[in-house]
N, C-alpha and C positions, 0 to 999 in steps of 0.2 A: 410627434404622434397627433397633436392637435391639427397641425397644418396638413398632414396626410389625410386625416379624416375629412376636414373641410374640403380639400381638393378632390377627394373621391366623391363626395356628395355633389359638388359642383359639376364634376365630370358626368355623373349620372343625369343631372338636370340638363346639361348640354345635349346629351344623347337623346333625352326624352323631349327636349324643347320643340322639335318639329311637330310631334304628335300633339303636344299640349296647345300650341298656338293654333294648329288646325282645328282642334276641338273647340277652342274659344271662338274661332271664326264661324264655325257651324252653329254654335249656340247663339251668336249675335244675329246671324241670318234668320234662324228660326224665330228669334224674338221679334224681328220685323214682320214676319208673316202672322204671328199671333196678334200683334198690335193692329195690323191691317184687318184681320178677321173681326176683332172687337170693334174697330171703327165702322166696318160694314154693318155689324149688328146694331150699333147705335144709330146709324143713318137710316135704318128701317122705319123709324118713327117720323122721319122727315118726308114730306110729300115727294120731292124729286130724288130721294135717297142719296143726297149729296151733303157732305159736312160743310160747315160755314168756312169762310176765309180765315176767321180767327183761329179755328181748330187746325186749318191747313198750315198756318204759320207755326203753331205749337208742334205739330207732327214733324215739320221740317226742322225746327230748331232743336227739339229734344230727341226725336226718334230718327232723324235723318231720312225720312220718307219723302220722296219727291211727288209721287202720285200713286193712286190706288184705282184700278179698273177691274170690273167684274163682268162675267158673261153669264147670262141665264136665258135659256130657250132661244139661243141664237142671237140674242140682243146684247148689246154692250152698254154698260152703265159706268159713268165716271163718278166714283165715290169721293175722291180727293183730287181737286184740280191743282195742277202745278202752279206754284207761286211765281215761277220764272221759267223761261224756255229751257228745256232739257237738251243739253248738247253732249257731244262725245259719241263714241262708238258703243252701241248696245251689246251687252253680253247676256244671253238668255241662260237661265238656270231653272231646271225643273226640280222642285223640292218635293220629297226628300231624296230623290234618286241621285242628284248631283252633289249631295253633301257627303264628302269622303274625307278621310284623314290623310289623303295623299299629299305630301308636303309640297311637291312642285306646283300643284294648283294653288296652294296657299301662298307660296313664294311669288307667284305671278302677280299677286296684288301689290307686292312691294316693288317689284322690278319693272313693271310696265312703264313705258315712257309716254304713252298716249293717254288722253283723257277718255275715260269710259264710265258707263253707268250700268248697273246690274238690274236685269229684269227677272224678278223672282216669281215663277208660276207655281201655283199650288192649289190643292183642293180644299176649300174652307170647310170647317166643322161646325161653326156656330150659325151659319146662314144657309139659305137654299141655293146659293149661286153654284153654277156648275164649275166655274174656275175663276180664280182671281190672279191679278198680276200687280206686283208691287215693284216700283222703281226706286232704287237707292243709289246714292253716289258712291262710287268705288273709292274716291278720295276720303270720304267720311269713314268708310270701312278701314282704310289704311291708317288713318289717324287713331282709330280705336284699337287696331291691332298693335300699333307702336306702343300705345299706353299699356295694353295688356302685356306686351313683352317686357316692359319695364317692371310691371307688377310681378310677373313670374320670376324675373331675375332677382328682384329684391327679396321676395319670399323665399326663393331658393337659397340666397345668401344667408338670410336669417336662420333658416332651417339648418343649413350646413354648420353655422357657428354653434347653434344650440346642440345639434347632434354631436359635433366634434367635442364640445366641452363635456357632454355626458359620457361619451365613449372614452375620452381622455381620463376622466376621474375614475371610471369603472376599471379600465385596464390598468391605470396607474396603481389603484388600490389593490387589485387582485393579482397583478403580475409584476409590474415595474417596481413598485415599492418593495415587495418581498425579495425580488431578485437583487435589488440594490443592497438590501440587508445581507443577503447571502454572499454577494460579492465582497462587501466590507468584511464579513466574518472570515471568508476564505483568505482575503488579503492579510488580515491580522494573524490568522493561523500560519500563513506562509512566512511572516516575519518572525514568529516564535512558535514553531510547531510542537515544541516540547512542553509549553506552558499554556498556550491559548486553546480555547475550546470553541468549536463552531456552534453558535446558537442562533436561532431564528427569532428576531425581535418582533416581527409581525407577519401576518399572512396565514390564512387557514385553508387555502384551497388544496384540493387533493393533489394536484400536480406539484405545487410548491412543497407540500409535505413529502411527496415521494423524492423530490430532488434533495430536500433537507435530510431525509433518512439516508439516502445514498451518500451524501457528503459526510454525515456522522459516521457511517460505516467506514468510509475511506479514511476519515480522520483517526478512528480507532486503529485501523490497520497501519497507517503511516506512523502514528505515535508509538505503537507497539514495536514496529520495525526500527524506529529511531532509538527507542530505549534498548532494544536488543543489540543494535549496532554499537551503542555507547558501551554497553556491558562487554561486548566483544572487544571493543577498542581498549577498554580498561584492562580486560583480561589479557589481551595481546601484549600490552605494555608490561603487565606483571609477569607474564610468562617469559617475555624476552629477558627481563632482569633475572628471573630465576634460572633460565636456561644458561645465561652467562656464567653464573656461579656454579651451576650444575655441571657445565662443561669442564670447568677447572677441577671440580671434585672428582668427576669421572676420569679425568686424565691422570690424577693421582692414584685413583683406584686401579687404573689399567696398569700402571707401573708396578703396583703391589701384586696384581694378579699374575704378572709374568713370572714371579718367583714360585707360584703354586705348581707350575709344571715340574719343578725339581723336588716336590715333596715326596717323602717316603711313603705316604698313605696312598694306596692305589685309587681309592674313591676320589680323593682330592685331585690326583693327576687326571682322572677321567673327566671330572667336572670342570677342570681348568679351561679347556678350549671353549666349552659352552659359555662359561662365565666371561671369557674374553670377547666372544662374539656379541654377547648381550651388552657388555660395556661399550664396545665399539659402536653398536647400533644406537645406543643411548647418546653417545657423543655425536654421531651423525645427525640424530634427530634434534639435539640441542643446537647444533650449528645450522641446520635447516630452519629451525624456529627463529634464530637470530637473523638469518637472511630474509625470511618472510617478513619480519618486523621492519626490514629496510625496503619493503615493497618489491623484493625480488622473489617472486613466486617460484618455489622449487618445482621443476618439471620432472616427471617420472623418467627413470632410466630404464626404458623398455628393452628387454632382450629375451631370448628363448632360454627357459630354464626348466629343469625337471620339477614336476609339480608335487609328486608324493613326498620327497624329502622336505620341501618347503612347508607343506601342510603339517607333517609330523613334528617338525621343529617348532612351528608356531603354536600348535596345540599343546605340546609339552610345556612350553613357557607359559601358556595361558592358564593351565591348571596347577602350576608349580606351587601356589600358595594354598591349594585345597587337596590334600592327600587322599581325601575320601572320594574323590571324583576320578573316574577312569575315562579314557578316550579310545576310540577305534577309528582307523582310517581305511576307507574302502576306495582304493585308487589303483589304477594300472601302473606298473612300474615304468612303462615307456611313455606315459602321458606327459606332454610338455605344454607349457603355457607361455604366451608372449606378454610379459608383464615386468614390473619392477619388484625385485625380490623383497626389498625392505617394506614397500607398500603392501604387498601380499601378506607379509608377516604381521604388520600392524593391524590389517583388517581382520585376519583370522584370530589374532591374539585378543583383540577387543571383543569379538563375538564370543569366544570361548570363555574369557574372563567373566563376562556378564552372565553366561550360562552357568558357570561354576558358582557364582554368587547366588543366583536364583535357586540352584539345587540345594545348597547348604542352608537356605532359609526355610526349607520344608520342615514340617513337624517331625519329631523323633519317630522312628519305626517305619519310615518310608523306604522304598527300594533304594538300592545303591545307586549313586549318581553315575550317569553314563552320557557321554557326548560322542556322537557319531558324525564323521565327515565323509560324505560319499561324492566322488567326482565322476562325471560322465562327459563324454564328448558327443556333440551333435553338429556335424559339418565343421565349420570354422569356429565354433563356440564351445567353451568348456563351462559347465555349471558345477559348482561345489555347493552341496546342501549340507548345512551343519544343523543337526537336530539334537535336542536334549530331552530329558525326562523330568524337567523342572516344573514349576507351578504355572508357567505360561506368562504372557504379557498382559497386564490389566487392560481392560477395554478402554478405559479413559485415557490411557497413554498411547494407544495404537495410532491415533490420528497424528500425533506429534512426536512419534518415536524417533524419527531421524532429524528432528530440529534441535539446534543447540539448546542446552540446559534443560531438556526434557529428561525425566527420570522414570525408569520402569519400576522403581521401588524406593523405599526409604533406607538405602544402603550407604548414604553419605557421599555418593558419587557426584561428579559435576554434570553429568548428562551430556557430555561431549563425545563419548567414545563412538557411538553409532553414527553421529553426524560426521565425525572425522572419517570413519570407515567408508561411508557412502561417498564422500567427496574424493577420497583416494581411489575408490573403484571407478568412479566416473572420469577421473583424470587419466586413467589407463584405458578409457574407451569401454568400460564395463558397467555393471550395475549391481546394487545390493538391495534386496527387498526382503520383507517378512512374508513368507508364503503360508505359514500356518501358526496358530497359537490357540491353545486350549488348556484346561487344567492338567492334562497329561504331558505337556511339553510344548516347545516352540521349534520352528524351523526357519532358518534364514538361507537365502540362495544368493550366492556370489556368481556373477557371470563375467567371464574374461575371454579374451581372444586366444585361440589355440596357437601353439608354437610350431 
């Protein structure tokens, strides 16, 4: 940063150097004319209006003036006599008209290969002369311009170093140092995202604060996601173990349920097929959970199936534990859907079970619980709207309703039902959303492909 700043300042000086040296050259020439005008004024007190030889040597040695000549009323007076013969090619310059910042003219003083002297013609201000002419050596001007160039370059270098140091410390303190601190904090956070916290050790600029705020927000999001991921991993391991034992228990229960079909009780014989299907579905789910734990994600078995029987069976199972809740299915008998039967069953069962829990949590004296499932077809899409007359979903839960471990109430549930239901729906190319919720009930909409 320091080198860049110094280099930039030097580049600007290089670009401005032609104009600077041309300006110094003009100032030097104007200084010769001012000195000549003062010499002419001083010579007015001398009878022949001519300075002494001693003054001529002083003007030559210190002012680099070779001669001064003035015109008045058509007569020509020599004010300063040359101490030595003037040689070389004369170059006439009318001041101030010929004083310009055009660099090629200034460059000519350096590049000319012949000996020249400059005749500066100007109108004096201190005396009554009509015009004055001052002769100076171009070699003297060249030497002065070379010295001036060195001074300009040296001053520019010093200025560049000072400016570079100032800019360096300002930028380093306001930007570089805080960014180094943020980079170190992010590095430490990346090494241990579950324990480290991004902190800004220094820096109070608005831009740095905004970056820091954004990083803190990102850190909270990442940390929350990692904690949830760890909880899911722990839960998955526990579920896999439970599913293994559950599968064995369900297999034994399935063997026992086979004997219920030969029971003398008609109600037992009627309930036996439904019980067998529920046990078989539970065994399938347990096996799928074990496969998922082995990173073998179970894909949906999509096929065309009658929609109304699947909805009725799932809703009947969903309210099985709440005899005070009734259900109604509004669906055409010929309506078919392209989906996985078990996934559809799980989705509807989860929704209906949550609705039944919410309905039974209402205060005593409320209307009888009712859950209505209405299916409609629009083109190649089938929508199933499941509505209830429960207390509705709390507003604080709506934003995270479909996220794992979010709960719609204090019913002791895990908060995974709706998250699993949405994931299953999307796996079949559909969607599950909450379309309405108020104190008089809630409505969920399941979208699937038509069969």
